[in-house]
Every structure is written in structure tokens, then in C-alpha cells.
N, C-alpha and C positions, 0 to 999 in steps of 0.2 A: 429492602435488599441490602446485602453487604456492599459497602463502598471501599472500606480500607481495612486490611487484615494485618495484624501483627503475628508473626511466627515466633513462638516462645522456644526457639531452638537454634541450631547452628548448622553449618556445613552442608552436606549433601541434601538432607531432607528439607532444610530451609530453602535452598536453591530450587529443589524440585517443586515445592509448593508455590514459590514465587512464579515459576514458569506457567503454571496453570492460572494463577491470578492474572498474569499479563494477558493470557488468551481470553480471559473473561472480562477484562477491563477493570479489575479490582486493584486499587493502589496497595502498595506493600510497605510494611515496617519491619525492620530487622532490629534485634537486640544483639549486642556483642560485648564480650569481655575485653579487657585491655589487650590480652594476648591475641584476640581476634579482630583488632581494630582495622586491619587491612585484609581480612578474610573475604573470600569471594561472596559469601551471603550478605555481608555488610555492604559490599560494593554494588551488588546488583539490585538491592532493594531501593524503592523510591525514597525512603527515609530510614535512618539508623539511629538508635539510641544506645548510649554507652552504659554498661553495667560495670561499675568500678571493681577491679580485682581481676584475678586470673583463674583461680580454681573454680570448679563447678559449685562448691558450697558458697562461694562469694558472689556468684553470678547467675548461672543458668538454673540453679536450684533456689534462687531467691524470688519466690512468687510475688512478694510484696513489691519488689522493684520492677518486676515485669508488668504488673498491673498498672503501676504508676507510669511506666513507659508507654503503655497502650493509650492511657488517657491523655498524657502529654502530647503524643503524636497524632491524636485525633482518630485513632482506630475505633471501629465499632465492632470488631470481632477478633478473637484470638484462636489460633491453631497451635496445638502443643507439639506437633510432630510426633516423634517417638523417643523413648528414653527421657531423662531428666524428670520433668513434672507431668509428663503425659498421662500418668495413671495415678495422679495425686488428687483425691476428691476435694481436699481443702483448697487447692489451687483452682479447681473448676468452680467451686462456690465463690471464691474471691472474684473471679472473672465475672460471674453472673451478678454478684452483689454490686459490682461497679457499673452495671447496666450494659455490659458488653455481651455479644453473642459468643457462646462457647462451641467450638467445632469439635464435638465429641459427645459421648453418652452423658446422661444425667449423673450428677455426683453420686447419687444413691447406687446407680449401677456400677460405677467405678468402685465404690466402697465395697460392694458385694463381691465383685469379681477381681479387682486389682490385687487384693490380698489373696494369695493362693491358698492360704489356710481357710479363709471364709468361703472361697469358691468351692473347695473340695467338700466342705460341710454342706453347702447349698446343693451340690450334685449328689449328696448322700454317700460320700467317700470318707471313711474313718481315717484319722491321722495316727501315726505311730506315737505311742507314749514313750515309756522308758525303753531304750534300745538294748537288746540282748544279743548274744553271739548268734542266736538262731535267726535274727533279723538281717544279718549282714549278707551282701553289701547294702549300704544305705546311701542316700543322697542328702546332704545338707543343702538347703536351698533358701534364698532370700524370699520373704513373703511378698515383697514389692519389686517392681521393676522387671528387668529381663536382660537379654543380651549376654547371658552366661556369667554375669557378675554375681558374686555372693553364692557360688555353688562349689561344693567339694564332694568327691566320692570318698566314702570311708569303707575300708575293707577289714580293718582291725579296730577293736574297741579302744585300744590305746590311742588311736588317732582321732577319736571323736571330739574330745575337748578342744584340741588345737584346730580342728576343722570348723567347729562352731565359732570359735573366737575369730579365726580368719575370715569366715563368711560374714559375720556381723560387721567387722570393720570395713570390708569391701562394699557391702550393701549400704552401710551408712554413708560412705564416701560417694557412692554413685547415685543413690536415690534419696538420701536424707532420712532413711528408715532402716534401722539395724535389725528388725525382726527377721528371724530365720525359723525354719521348721525342718523336720526329718521325715523322709518318705522312703519306701523300698526302692532300690535301684534296679531297673529292668535292664539286664545285660543284652547288648546287641539287638535292641529293638530298632524299629524304623520310626523316625520322627515325622508324623503326618499331621497336617492341620487343615482346617476348613475356614475359608474366608466368609464372613457374614457381613451383610449391609442391611440396616433396618431404618425405616422412616418413622415419623410420629403418627402415622395412620394405621399401624399394626402390620405392615408388610415386612417380612424378613426374607432377604435373598440369601441362599447358600451358593456362593460363587466357586464351586469346585474345590478340589483338594490340592495341596502342595506337599511335596516331599522335601524335607530339610535335614536329611540324615547325616550328611557330611558336615561334621562339626569339629571344632577344636576348642577345648576348655568350655564345652557346652555352648559355644557361640557358633552360629551357622556360618558356613563357608560357601556352599553351593546349594541352591534351591531350584525346584522345578515345579511346573504345573502342566498337566495334572500329575498326581503321584502315580508312578507306573506300577502295574502289576496287581492292583487291588480288584478283587471280584466285586460284582454288583451288590451282593448282600452286605459285605463289609462297608462299601462306599455308602450305601443307603443308611446303614447304622450310624456312620460318622455324620452324615447330613442331619439325621434325626436328633442325635445328641447335641450338635451345634445349634440347631434351631431351638431345641428345648432350653439350652443355656441362655440364648438371647431372650426368649419369651419370659424366662424365669425372673429376669431383672428389668423387664420393660426396656430392653436395649434400644438405643438410637445411634445411628452412625456406623462407621466401619469398625470391625473387631475380628479377632481370630481365636478359634477354639483349637487347642493343641492336644495331641494324643501321642502316646507311644504305642505302636502296633507290633505285637509279637505273638507268634503262634496263632495267627488268624484272629486275634482279639485286640480290641481297642481299649487302652487304659487312659482315662482322662488325666491330663496334666494341669491345664489352666486355661483361662480365657484372658487374652490380652485385649484390654479395652482401648485400643488405639490402632492407628495405621501401623503395619508391619514394614520392616526394612525390605522384605521380599515381595511387597505388593506389586511391583512391575510385572512379574510373571503372570499374575492373574489379569492385570490390565491387558497384557499382550494377547492372552488366550481368549478373553471375552470381548476385546475391542472397546474397553472402557477407560475412563479417567476417574479413578477412585477419589482423588482429591476434589475434582469438580462435583462428583456426586455427594461427597461429604458436605460441601458448601451448599448444594441445593437442598439437601435434607435439613441442614441447619436453618435455612430460610423458610422451611415449612412445606416444601414441595413433596409430593407423593411419588414413590417409585412405581414403575409399571408392575403389573401383577406378577409377571415372570421376568427373570433376567434374560439377556440374549444368550444364544447358543455358544458353547465353547468351540473354538476352532484351532486345531494344531497343537503344538507343544512349545513351551518356553522354558528357558534355563537361565538362571542368574548366577554370576560368580562375583564374590566380594574381593576386591583388590585391597589388601592390607599392607601398610608399611611395617613389616615385621619379617623376622628371619625364622622360618619354620625349622631350619636345621639347628637353631640355637634356642630350643625351647620356646619358640614363637616370640622371641624378644622383640619388643617394639623398636622402631627405628625413627630417627629424626633427621632433619636436614632440608635442603632445598629441593623441591620438585621442579627440575629443569624443564621437563616436557612430559605430557600425558596425552596420548592420542590413540584411537582405535580406528580400524578400517570402517568405511561406510557400511551401513546395513545392520550395525549393532548399536543398540541404545546404550549410552553411557551417562549415568547419573553421578555427579561428582560435586564436591564442595571446594575444589581446588582448580587452579589454572596454572599455566606455565610460570615459573618463577616464585610461586608461593612457598612459604616455609612450613614444614611439618613440625609441630611443637610437641611438648611432653604432656600437656594437660588433658587431652581429650582422646577419644577413641581413635585407633590407628587406621580406620578404614578410609582409603583414598577415594574409592569409586565403586560403583556396581556396573558390570557389563551384562547386558541382557540380549539373548538371541531368541528369535521366534521363527519357526519353520513348520511345514505341514506335518512332519513326523518327529519323534524324539531323536532318532538317529541323525536326522538332518540338523536338528537344533544343536545337538552335541558337537557335530563336526563343525558347524558354523561358528560356535562360540570358541571352541578350542583353537581353530585357525585364526580367528580374530585376535585372541589374546596372544598367540604366538607371534603375530606380526605387529602387535601394538608397540608403540614407542613409550617406554616407561623409564625415564631417565631421572634418577635421583636416589633416595634412600633404597636400601634393599627391600624388596617386596616378595609376596607369595605368588607372583605371576607364574613362575615355572611350575610350582606345585599345582596351581589351578589347571594348567594345560595337561600335566601328567595325570591328574585326578580324573579329568574329563575323558581321557583316553585309556584309563585303566579298565581292564576286562570286567572287573567286578562292578564298575559303574556303568559301562556301556551295556552290560547285560542286565542292569537293574537289580543286582543282588546285594547292593550296599546296605549298611546299617550304621548305627551311631558309633560302632567300634572300628570303622574304616581306617581312620588315621592311627589308632592304636596298633593295628596290624601292619599297616603299609607305609608309615611315615618315613622310616629309614630308607626304603627303596625309592620313595618318591622324592626325597631330598638328596639322593646320591649325586654328587657333582658330575655334570656331563658337558664340559665346556667345548665349544667349537675349536678344534685344533688350529684352524686358519684365522681365527679372530685376531690373535696378536700380530700376525703378518699384515693383515688388512689395516690394523690400527697404525702400525709403523709406517706403512706406505702412505697412508693418508696424512700422517703427521709430517713426514718428510716433504710431501708436496706442499702442504700448508706453510711450512717454514722456508721453502725455497725462495730466494730473492726475486726470481722472475716467474714464480709459479710453475716451473717445469723441472725437468730432470737434467738438462744439459749442464747446469751450473754446479752439480753435485760432484764430489770427489769419486774416483773410480774404485778406491779400496773398499772392502766389505764394511757395511754399516751395521751397527749393533744397537738394538733397543731392548729394554727390559720392562716387563709388565708383571704385575701381580694378578693372578687369575684363580679364583676359587681357593685362595689362601696359599697358592704356590707361585714361585717365581718362574717366568717363562722368558727365555732369551731368543730374540729374533735376529737373523742375519740375512741381509740382502745386498746386492751389488747394483750400482747405477751404471748404465751404459748410454751410449748415444741413442740407442733404440728404446730407452726406458729401463726401468728396474727389472732385475731378475732375481729369482730365488730358487734354490735346489728343488727340483721336482714340480715346480709351479710356474706356469706362464702367466705373467701379469698382462691382462688384456687391456685394462684401463685403471688409472689411479688418479684421483684428485682428493681434495680435502674432505669431501663428503661421500664419495662413492668409489669403491674399489671392486674390480671384476677380476677374478682369478680363474684360471683353467687348470683343473687337476684331472688327470687321466681322461682328457678329452671332454670333460663336463665343465661348463662355465657356471660360476656362482657369483652372485652379487652380494656385496656387503655395504650396507649403509652405515656411515660412521658419524658420530657426533662427539665433540669433546668439550668438557667444562673444567678448565684447570687441569688437574692430574687425572680426572675421571673421564674414561673413554667408553663409549657404548658402540658396539659393533653388532648390528641387528639386535638380537635379544641378549647378547653377552656383555657383561660389565667388566671392565678392566681398570687397573690403576697403573698409570705410567710411573716407573721408578727412575730415580736419578741414575745417571751414567755410572757414577762411582758411589756405591752404597756407603751411607754414614755408619759409624760404629753403633751398634744397637745398645740400648740401655738394658742392663741386666735386671731381671725381676727376681726378687728373692723367692725361693721355693715356699709354697704355702700362702702366697699372697692372694688375697681376695679382692678382685678388681670389679668395679661396677660394670655389669654387662650392658647397661643401657643408661640413658639419661633419666633422671627421676628424682624422687624425694625420699629420704630415709624416714620411714614412718614408725619404725619400732626397732629397738635393740633387745635381744633376748634378756630375760630377767637374770639379775645377778651376774651379768657378763662384765668382766673387767680384765685388764691385762694381768697375766699370771694364772688365769683360770684354765683348768684342764677341760677340754671339750672332746666329744666323741665324733668320729667321722659321720657325716650326714646330719648332724644336729643343726637346725635352723639358728642362725646367729643374727642376721640382719634382714629386715623387710624393707623392700623398696616399692614405691608406688609410681607407676608410669602409665599414662593413658588409661586411667581409671581401673587398672588391674594391679594386684599386689604380687610381688615376686620375692621368693625366699633366697637368701644367700646362705649356703650351708658350709659347714666345716669340711674341707677336702680330705683331711686325714684326722686320725686321733692324735692329739698333741696338746701343746700349750699355746694359749693366745699371747703372743709376744708384743702385739701392737693392735690398738683399736682407735682408728681415726674417725669412723662414722659417728654422727650424732643425730638424734631425732630432729626432724625439720630441715636437715641439711640438703641442699640441692647438689646433686652429683652429676658428673659427665662420664661417658663411657671411658673405661680404662683407669678411672680414679681409684687409688688405693684405699680400701675400706678397712682392712684388717689383715693381720698375718698370723697364721697358725703354724707353729714349728712342730714337726712330727717328733713324737717321743721315740727314743731308741728302743728297739724290741729286745 
């Protein structure tokens, strides 16, 4: 039996696996980079081993160091989690060669299925050769790994070479394997997958379907089980194909077979030979612990002949530290507080006060709701996210709530083009007009010498806040009976709770402040100084870093004095394992180039200046 398990991963999935190990009495070992020295997964494990360095290539992609860490810590088994080395057959072999138990499929099965090119050949699907105009649109895709990295849609042949180059670089950085391939791109299909679980005795479970159609940059955002609206014939076909894929490679453990469904037909995408990020929705519907079952299978136990019956509906939303309104730009900083109401499962690798860095995926947590029906699960999850305390970097929380309540989603008519069609409307600012007043009243109470209002001057008080990029000025007056504001009755105000009555309706505002950052319910504000400082002028055509990250590439032959066309990619940044292009804002002359390959940059740092040429 397994007594000590090392998780070759970080963050949320490491913490989730450790939780099951604790319930089973299995001791745990974490590995961590220097950047993750104080990360939650390193703190909650029984033992932690340092991997020197910060980038994935230096740490979580170093299979040799991880195997040494397992041996040194006395582990007898290794769980890869997902991402990083989870679908690397050489790593699986190294674990087995060290005499350790591998929590996953045999290396041969990984080799057959983890490469998407070989998996398609195994399933009898021909790959695209030379791409012609008639093949467009096509999808450039990393042969290894997942999570939307190393993927590019190509709609014009002139974009193909750049897409191939960018996908190779991103795949190599994320998975240590730069192999990519090209396949037809199915427009507006639904992403549907089947969870499989197989033991060493020949039993294969197909644990229902999941719909993962709401995606950004080919990375899933909202997932649910079962996939809604599939008829019994198509569902049976999906089960049959998934079981066939598992038997074809003598699969063992948990895996997922993914499809694009369009026009009532299923198009095989790939088999992920690992646990999926979205596995909790299957756990909720079937009442299972998939990690516990992975461990039992690895110990040689047999599965029951049939899986338990599915009950109800489950939906998962991924909370990312990113700004959907700014091209999904990843965000960094301190996560002051993260909490959701009771009744919703929260899987996270962070706790209050943790720092969100630049080196890894921007996912903060997964929130999962289970209910008897889909409509009830949607309502439950949307309400919980709306009431959640998410204090720190900008996140996609508002986008998740609006997505869950969008008519196209509630009626189960969504597809993978959902955000292409609706992102602008879903990210339209909708600030609470009373949030600045609540923030000002809470701040005044908190700064009052005696904690009340009687000591405040009677003349109108003025506070300024930045809200959704705009300045808001708040005026209120203090009286013997408490503060007053035009059109609003202040029922209660202290440093943490403000109750306002507007048109006879009382509303409660929970307030939290961290320096200049103020959170009023779900609204984030920045307190501005009473007298604004003169702003620094930014030269027209300045290219500023939109996020913290690393400069990984400068366009070929780019130098000061070069003439560039509007839209031309000039600088490539890598942040949180994704690459982002900085393009020329206008057609003109490059008058300054400050960025250099390998340079670490912070948001707002000047990278280059393009001066527009006179027409």
C-alpha cells in the first residue's frame, strides 16, 4: 500500500490531492520552486523539497530533480497532477525505474495518447499535410500538453508561419516539447468530453459527459456535467469511442477523451492521459473521489463492474487573476481575501495574504456547485460567485457571473464561439453607483478619533475614488444624528458595514480596505488623494507593458529608426505561461526601443515608442 505520496505539481491540484491523502492516512510530499517557497501547497504538505529556480523549465519540468526529491523524502509513489510532466512518458518511466509507484497510465499508453498526432493516427484520423487556402480555417496545436497553450487559429495562409512559430515557443515553454501539428478548425462546435477510469483487471468505467464549451484562448472557463442537450444516440457513440480509446492502449487510471460536437456529429480531438482540471463536476454528479480511486487502482484494487449512478447536475467556474476586458491580461499582486458562501466547493492553491506571481498559470481557484437540476446548479453557482469575497488583483469573477446568467448559457445553446460573440457585452462596466458613498462613509468612521460621527466637522466632506477607470467624487455631511447624503438615508455606517436607504429600500454594503484599495461588496475602488498630483505625460505612440512578465522575443531586424506598419508584432512577452504580442499602434518610425530579450518588466514600463509618420 502507498504510505507517502509526492505530488509533482503545484497550486490548486497539489492541495486537492493532499486533501484526499490526508483522509486516507497517506503522508504527503510537496515540491516547490523558489517562487513557491511560501505557497499553500508547500505549507500544507507534511514534507516539502525545494526545486532551485523559478521558471517551469528550471523546476516543475525537471523530472530528474523531482524523482530525486521523491527518493530523498522517502516517498513510495508520485502523482503528476495535470499540466507540467503529467503526460510525459519519459517522466513516468523515470518514476517507475526509481522503484516508485506511478499514479497514472503506463508510459506506453501515455506515449500513444499524450501526443495528439499519434492519438489521431491510432483512432484512424488522418492529419493535414500541406495547408492550402481550401483547408482554412485551421488550428495549430501543440502535440503535447493542454490547457490551451500552444494553440493558434489561422484564417489566412499568410498567418500560418507566425502561428507555427508562436505555438512552438509556447508549447516548449509550457511542456518542454515544441512539437505542433495542424488540423481543421471546427467553427462554433461544442467541446464535449467523456471521463474514463480503468483498472489493471480490464474494467473501464465511462463516467458521463462534460461540456466545456465556454473557453478563452482555447482554455476552459466554465465546465459542467452532464453535457446538456445530447440525445441518447450521440451520448452512446461518445461512450463507445471513449471506451474504445482506453482499450486500444490498455489504459489504466483516470483519463479524458475529448470531442468537438457539431451538426449532431462527434469529432475526436484527443485523449488526456491524466486527471482533468474539471474533474470535480464528475465527482459531484457520481458521488466519487477520483483521486482516491486513482490511488486504489495504482495499488492494484479492482473497480466494481459498474460505476454508481449519476445524480443531479454540477457546474464549475475557474476564477482567474486576469482582466477579460484587456485581452485577458494576467494580473499579479497580493490576494488579500478569497472566500465563497457555504454550500459551494472551492478548490484553490491560495489563501489570504498570498502573492500572485508571474511564473505560473493565473488560475486562483475553481468553484463548483451541485444541485438536482441544471437550472438550480446555475443559479447556485452564479449567486455564490456574486457574493464571494475576492479582494486582490483583477479577476474574471464578474465575467463568470454574467456568463452563467446569459440566456445562451442558461438555455444550453452555447458553443466554443461564445466569448467571441459576447465578450464586449459581458465586460461592459456596470459599477454600483452607491459603492463610492459606502466606501467614503466607512473610511470616515474608521478614521474618526472616537469611532463615531460627533467629532467630525459639519461642512461637506469630499472623497475621490477611481472606479472602472473613471474618477468619482463623493460628498456627504456629518450631523449630530450621523452622516447624510443627497437622496440617501444613512441607516448605519461603521468601518466594515454601511447600510443605505434609497427610495425606501435598504441595501447593505460590506467594506474592506487594504491601503488605497477598497472593496465594497463585489465592487473594487481605488481611493485617490484629496489633491491630485500632476500626471506624468506619456509620449504618443508609447508601448507600455500591459502586464508583468518577461520579454522573450524582439521582432527580427527591429531597431531604432525602422519603419513599422500598424498592427505589426514588435515585442513578445511571456506571463503565466502564455505569450502576448505587443504590436505597433500606428504606421510610423520606431524612435525608441528599450525592451531586450530576457528582460523582466512591470506593468506600465516603457518598452518602445512608435512615432506616427505624417500623412
